[in-house]
C-alpha positions as CSV (number, residue, x, y, z in Angstrom):
1,X,0.0,0.0,0.0
2,X,1.3,3.5,-0.9
3,X,1.6,6.0,1.9
4,X,-0.5,9.1,1.6
5,X,2.6,11.3,1.5
6,X,3.9,9.4,-1.6
7,X,0.8,10.2,-3.7
8,X,0.6,13.0,-6.2
9,X,-2.2,15.2,-5.0
10,X,-4.2,17.5,-7.3
11,X,-6.4,20.2,-5.8
12,X,-9.8,19.8,-7.4
13,X,-12.1,22.3,-5.7
14,X,-13.4,23.8,-2.5
15,X,-15.9,21.7,-0.5
16,X,-18.5,24.5,-0.8
17,X,-18.3,24.1,-4.6
18,X,-19.7,20.6,-4.4
19,X,-23.4,19.9,-4.1
20,X,-24.4,18.9,-0.5
21,X,-25.3,15.5,-2.0
22,X,-24.4,14.9,-5.6
23,X,-21.7,14.8,-8.1
24,X,-19.5,17.3,-10.0
25,X,-17.5,16.6,-13.1
26,X,-13.8,17.6,-13.2
27,X,-10.8,17.2,-15.6
28,X,-7.6,16.2,-13.8
29,X,-4.6,15.9,-16.2
30,X,-6.1,13.8,-19.0
31,X,-8.8,12.1,-16.9
32,X,-12.4,13.1,-16.5
33,X,-13.6,12.2,-13.0
34,X,-16.7,12.6,-10.8
35,X,-16.2,14.2,-7.4
36,X,-19.1,12.9,-5.3
37,X,-20.3,14.0,-1.9
38,X,-22.7,11.7,-0.1
39,X,-25.3,12.1,2.7
40,X,-22.7,11.5,5.5
41,X,-20.6,14.3,4.1
42,X,-17.8,12.1,2.8
43,X,-16.3,12.8,-0.6
44,X,-15.4,10.2,-3.2
45,X,-13.8,10.3,-6.7
46,X,-14.4,7.9,-9.6
47,X,-13.8,7.9,-13.3
48,X,-16.7,9.8,-14.8
49,X,-17.6,7.3,-17.6
50,X,-20.0,4.5,-17.0
51,X,-18.3,1.2,-17.9
52,X,-21.5,0.0,-19.7
53,X,-23.1,3.0,-21.4
54,X,-20.1,5.2,-21.9
55,X,-21.9,8.3,-20.5
56,X,-21.1,10.7,-17.7
57,X,-21.7,9.3,-14.2
58,X,-21.6,12.8,-12.7
59,X,-25.1,13.3,-14.2
60,X,-26.4,10.3,-12.2
61,X,-28.3,10.1,-8.9
62,X,-26.4,9.7,-5.7
63,X,-27.9,7.6,-2.9
64,X,-26.1,6.4,0.2
65,X,-22.6,5.6,-1.1
66,X,-23.6,4.8,-4.6
67,X,-24.1,6.6,-7.9
68,X,-26.6,5.4,-10.6
69,X,-25.9,5.9,-14.3
70,X,-28.8,7.9,-15.8
71,X,-28.8,6.0,-19.1
72,X,-29.4,2.4,-18.2
73,X,-29.6,2.4,-14.4
74,X,-26.3,0.7,-13.5
75,X,-25.4,1.5,-9.9
76,X,-21.7,1.7,-8.6
77,X,-20.3,1.6,-5.1
78,X,-18.3,4.8,-4.7
79,X,-15.8,3.2,-2.3
80,X,-14.9,0.2,-4.5
81,X,-16.1,1.1,-8.0
82,X,-17.9,-2.3,-8.1
83,X,-21.1,-2.4,-10.1
84,X,-24.1,-3.2,-7.9
85,X,-26.7,-3.6,-10.6
86,X,-26.8,-4.6,-14.2
87,X,-26.3,-3.9,-17.0
88,X,-22.7,-2.9,-16.0
89,X,-20.4,-5.7,-15.0
90,X,-17.0,-3.9,-15.0
91,X,-16.0,-1.6,-12.1
92,X,-15.2,2.1,-12.5
93,X,-11.8,3.2,-11.3
94,X,-11.8,4.8,-7.8
95,X,-9.3,7.5,-6.9
96,X,-8.1,8.5,-3.4
97,X,-9.5,11.7,-1.9
98,X,-8.4,13.8,1.0
99,X,-9.8,17.0,2.5
100,X,-7.4,19.7,3.9
101,X,-9.3,22.6,5.4
102,X,-11.9,23.6,2.8
103,X,-10.0,22.0,-0.2
104,X,-10.6,18.7,-1.9
105,X,-7.5,16.9,-3.3
106,X,-7.4,13.7,-5.4
107,X,-4.6,11.3,-6.2
108,X,-5.3,9.6,-9.5
109,X,-5.2,5.8,-9.7
110,X,-3.8,4.1,-12.8
111,X,-6.4,2.3,-14.9
112,X,-7.4,-1.1,-13.7
């Protein structure tokens, strides 16, 4: 496991720029990601493209610690990227998030 200090952190936004519950799309380097805040206030980051329908997940519905693709209804766990409902069968890539003060930082994960 990589220590948090060894990661390359990218500042994405301020916490108050995120919806209270919901997702925002961001481009980090050459990656498009969804920054997602859930009901308990935690923030997660996943690749923005649904692995089934190839559409933006940031436009989907957030519930508990999941996001649902708006096109075909695939639901993904924001902690693991695992698909929780069909038609998706391939996980989305999950990225590491840390909050420092009011700022959200992400360390990008290589493709699975």
